[in-house]
Structure formats: structure tokens, C-alpha cells
Phi, psi and omega in degrees: 000148177284166178300320180296320178294320177297315179299318179295319178298314179298312183295321181292322179294315177297316182297314180298317180297315184291309187290330176294320180287325177297312180296321179297322178295320178292325180274352182060049175231154175305136184301329183300332180298330180260329184295314184294311177298325179296315177294318180298315180296314179298321178292329179285330184269339182210156179266349189288340181270351183296123185294330178294329177283325181283319189239344181069217184289349181282352182298318181300320178293319178295323176298315183297317179291324179295317179296323176301317178297317180299315182290329174298313179300318179293324179293327178296336181270005181260123180255118184294344175295338179264000181248071180205167178062226183294324180298316179297316180298318180295316180297315178300317180293321178298322180294308184294306182293319181298315180297312184295310184295315181295318180298311181294318182293312182290324177295330181283322186267341184298317177303319181287320184288320189242001180067033181273160167286167180296326181291316178295322178297321177296321179294317177298318184295317183287331175295321186276004176282342186273158176239263172127143181293338182292338176250324180295313182303305179300322179297317179296329178297323179282325185282321184058060178286176176298154182304320182296317177299316181298317178301312182300312185288324179290314178300314179300312182297325182283316183286330185286340181294307179294325179296315179295323178297318177295314178299325178295318178296318179297315180293322177302311180293326180293319183278344183253009182209180179293348179299342181297338181272355182275157189283176181298325180299322178296314180296319178297322178295320179295321178297317180296321178296318178298317178298318180296320178297315179296319178295321176298315176299321176299320179297318177297318178299318180297316180298319180293321180285330173299319179295316186280319186270327185262310184282311185277343177057051180287148181280197187296313184290305180294326177296323177294316178301317180297315179303310181299317181294317181295315182297314180295316183295312182295316180296318178298316180299317179295318180294330177293321180285312182218131182302135175062011175285345177296334178294319175298314180300319182295313184288326177295319178298314180299314179302316182293316180301322181284337192240345180274123179301143174105346178290133180269071181283137173302139183292333178225140182230063184300320182294313183298314180295322176296316181299317180298315178298321178294318178301315178302314180296314182298318180295314181295320178295315181296311184293317180293336178289341179280348180273123182262153176303325180296326182284337181279329186304311183288345182247004186298302182294315178298326179294320175298321176297323178293320177300315178299318180296315180295318186282319187265342184242302189293305183296315177301322180295319177300316181297315181299313183291328186273338187247011175297133180055035182266349184087356175286152175286166178300322178295320179293320177295321178296320181289326175299326176287354182240034181209090177209059177288153175261151188223214193291328179293321177297317179295316183289323179293318178296319179296322183288323191255334189292321183293320179296319179292325178294320178297332177279358178082018180290124186300125176085356184295329179294344182269352185298311183294311179297325177295316178298317178303313183289325177292321176299308183299313185296315184290317182294316180297315182297310183290325179298321182281334189245343189298315182296308178296326177294318178298317179291324177294326181275353184073025183260000179252151176290145179295162181285351180303139179284135171241098185274151171251118176264120183258114180141153183227016176295161185299321180292331179286316178297320179295325177295317177300319179294321177296319178295320178297321182292341178270003177093011180271136178275097190264139173237140182231157176217142175209150181269328181284138184296319180297321178292322179296319177297322179295322178295315181297318180297332178282354180079020181259143183292133182260127177289144179262160174088175180266112185300312185291323176300317177296319186293332183282347174290122188297340180235015176289151176232140174274087192293137180083350182264130181244001173197145179236131178243114182267109191229028179284172178273007177251101187295325180293321175299314180301318181292314180297313180298325180296330177282318185289323188275341190309317183279356186249015179223148185291326184256207184276159174239127182238157175223150177285145183290143178283161178304146178300137181073018181297143177252029180295164182288320187243315193308316184289345189246004185253137180283203181104168183281124175265130183288143166067015177081183187277346181278318183269067176280178190301307186291333176292316179298315182297315183293318179297321179295321180297327182275000174116357176295145183221168179269144180224133178253122182225152175296146182290342182287340181269167180286152176277124182301153181299143176071010176264145177252138174277123180259317183221152168244119178264112182291159180299333181270006176096358176285146183246121179246113178274153169282132179232178178291342184264335183204153173255129182289122181273118181283158177229171178301132181093353178279165172242147176252135170257115186250164179220122184197178186275076178239152173298157181303323183295340180254012184279184187293163174306136184086171180294124183250000000 
């Protein structure tokens, strides 16, 4: 290829990856639904985007290192406090049973469906045992399952990727060499050696990151560079020693960084997170561009049959066998049986091994990549369209009702929490001062445990069960800082009460974000009006708003909570409730303490 063609190919790949993810975000659908068709279409219409033409034989090595970076990022998001007891037992069973059942089932039906040899069928089967955080995570964000379900599915999807990658490498070597004639003990020994190599690499990665992040105290920019360099170096070294063991090293390193006390992790990693998203887009576009329309035609209908078999037979069977006597509800067990999309590791493994097996003349090897491509597209599309309604039908999703966290314990804040409770909102509160915490308890409002700001500074911590945060303390700088820190760790919006006009605070006057109740009802005004006798009032939206009252919140008929902010006024509808604030005696205030 000429230099101009290479430049065009690189630019087109990056553009497709970026715009597909942007469009997916606007449409609120998983990006994979758009990335794969975009890459496939571009590959069918032009040769310049084809990775073999752009990079040649080096593409497989770049894919391996890219997947290692993705899995490291996924490992950083895993909290070992959630991997214990029943959740750990369920995840382990899902991994063991899922790999065995899926491998045996796909290996049994593939020769009949695709006319493959037993060796090609085994390669296809081991590729399709994996799922992956790149598809499971985004789907769960849309579904909003219970926290227990989310932990189980995220852990399963993250851990199965490196295990599947190693198994894929072992099966590849077995079917392409004399090792295929060796017994099961040999293969188990090889798997154990690969795991040991990956764990050793992970230990080296942890030591290097301890040096850079803990001892040297690198900041956000240099800390991100250090993480990227360590993951790539350690993963590459492991892959040189043993194929695909770099994936184990990457995820072990990420797990350790996230869970070992003392690591000086940057509170926000915008560059690293952006890089991971770009890598995912580039990989899916590049790999899907290698699939030609001609290769899909003979396997299209059999692949659809395989998708149906995996979705309706294999995964439900895995769920039934893995979750018996687990303590999960029937709906949770049913949803686990309806969530097994395939992702980037399946695509990268198929891309790496299928061409070599086809060159060796293995019957049916040329069909491995198009079959994998169609299974990825089919499972992701099916689960993306059906997971949310299935979860709600099974009672496995959290309700749409807002569960706000009110941060602050002043009397006017606690009274606001009580008014919201009287309007049917499930309120959670947090305060640092012991007297304020007692005031919250005396009001009968649930008190959040733990240190909020410490939790928020964890780059992957989640305020579980909380769908909106209202920062209402008497420290405006704390409110402003926390609004920035917490934003990525809660499902919904983060709001803060406005600082006094002309404030000379360090942070508050200069930080953006949604300010509650407009520019007139800032913190000190609310507090002073409450001290002078103003109270909260809950009224149906169908009635008139009393004179001199301000609308603070609209509680929707379905339980969603819309606050009035400086940017917008919440428009009420029939069946909604209004939470108002105005100068009424306590005896005329809203139901409950106002």
C-alpha cells in the first residue's frame, strides 16, 4: 500500500470507531451494535481499512496488547469486597460450568451446522465460551439490574476473558501440532503453567506500579503513563514466554491496584478511560473489516441457528446448573440465563487463530471468523433489545424510582429529606458530624454508612442503589469538590446547592455543575428562611401553587425525582407531586416533619 492509502486507512478506522461510539451514546445503545456493521461495511467497500494491509503480521500482536489494556482497566473496576460468599461461589460455578457446557455443546453441533472437522469445531467452541466486560458492562448500564446481579455478571464477564484466551491458545496448539495426541493431563499441566506465568507477570506488574504510584507518587498524567507502560510491558513479556498469558497478568495487575490499600491511584483517569474506549472501537472496526460478505453467505443461517441454540439452550442450562441453591431469586436466576453476549476476546482470538489453521488446511477453519462475527452480532443485538424488558418482567431490575442521597445534616436539609419521604421518595442521607447524624436518625431517615468522600475518590467506586446525589452541606467548597468527584460514581445526576452570591470560596464560585433551586435560593438563603419559619409543603401538581411558595422538586407519578435547577425548571404533569418551600407555620406544612 502507498503512504496515502495507509494514512487514509488509519484515518477511516479512527473516524468510524469514534463516530460509531458517539452515535451509540446519543441513541443509548451499546456501541458494539454500530461498530461491527461499520467495520464490516467499510471492509466490504474498500481495502484500505483492512488491518492486514495496514499492519501486516503485526496486527495480532497489537490486538493482544490492546486486549490486555482493556482487561487491566476492567480489573481496576473489580472490588474484592463484592467477590465473597455466595457471589464468589456463583461466579466460580458459572465459570467452570459455563466453559465446560458451552465448549461441549458448541463442539458437538458445529460439525453438523458448518461442515467443520472436529478440530475446527473445538477451536470454534473454545472461542465462544468467552463473554467480556466490553459488552456486559454497557448492557448492564442500560438494564440497571440489582446490585447482586451486576456484581455476578461483571465478575463472570471479566474473569472468563483471560481464561478463555489461554484455553484458546492451548486448543490452537493442540489442533495444529502433534500435541493433539497427548492426554488430558498434559493439557491441564500446560494450562497450569500458563496460569502460573500470568500470575507471575501480574506480581511483577503490581511491584512496578507500587514503585511508580506509591513510592514515586506520580500524579494523574505521569501515573496514567506509568500504568499504560507497565501493563503493555508485562503483558508483552508474558506473551513472549507463553501465548496469551499477558491477559492474566493484566487483569491480576488491575485487581491488585484496585484492592491493595496504599496505591496512590489518580482519582480520575480521563485519558486512560478515553484510550480504552478508543481501543475497543478500533479493534471491533478492524477485526470486522476482515470479514467478507462472501465468507458470511454459507454460514449465515447455520450461525443464526447456533445463536438460538446458545441463547435458548446452552446459557439457560448453564444458569440452572450454576445457581441451584444459591439463594438467588427465580427472577435473578432467569436473568443470568439471559445474559451471555460475546465480545472482543472472542473476536480477537478468532482473528488471531483462524487464518493460521486455514493455511494448514484444517477443514472448516476458514469459517471460524465469520461464524464468530455473526455470533457476536447476533448475541449482542438480541440481548441489547431484550435484556431490559426481560429484567423488568423477571423482577431482576431496579425500579425507575429515584433514590436520592442527600449529603448534609442541617435542620433545613433533614426537613427536606422528610418532605421528600412524605412524597413517596426513598431517601438516603449522609452527614459527617455526629450531632447531624443523630438528627437524621431521629427523623427516621436511613443513614448512609462509610465515608462518602473517601468512597467517591476511588476511581471505580459506585454509590450503589443511589440514582441522584444532592450536596447540601454548609461547606460550599466541599459541595463543589464532591460534585466533581462523585459524578462518575452514581447512575444519575449530581447536584449541589448554590454558594452565597459574591462568595470568595476556593472552589465553589469557579466550579460548574447543576446548581439546585436556581440562583435565588442559595444555601444561606434556604437556611435563613427555614430558621425564620419557612417550611416544605407537598401538594398535587394539579392544584395551584400557594402564593410566595417556591417549587423545589417535582416527584413524578412513576417515582422519578426532578429537581428545579439554575438551568431548567421541572415541568409538572397530571399525577405528579410538587415539593414546595414557603413561609407557612409548621402546623400547615406538608405531611410529615417539614
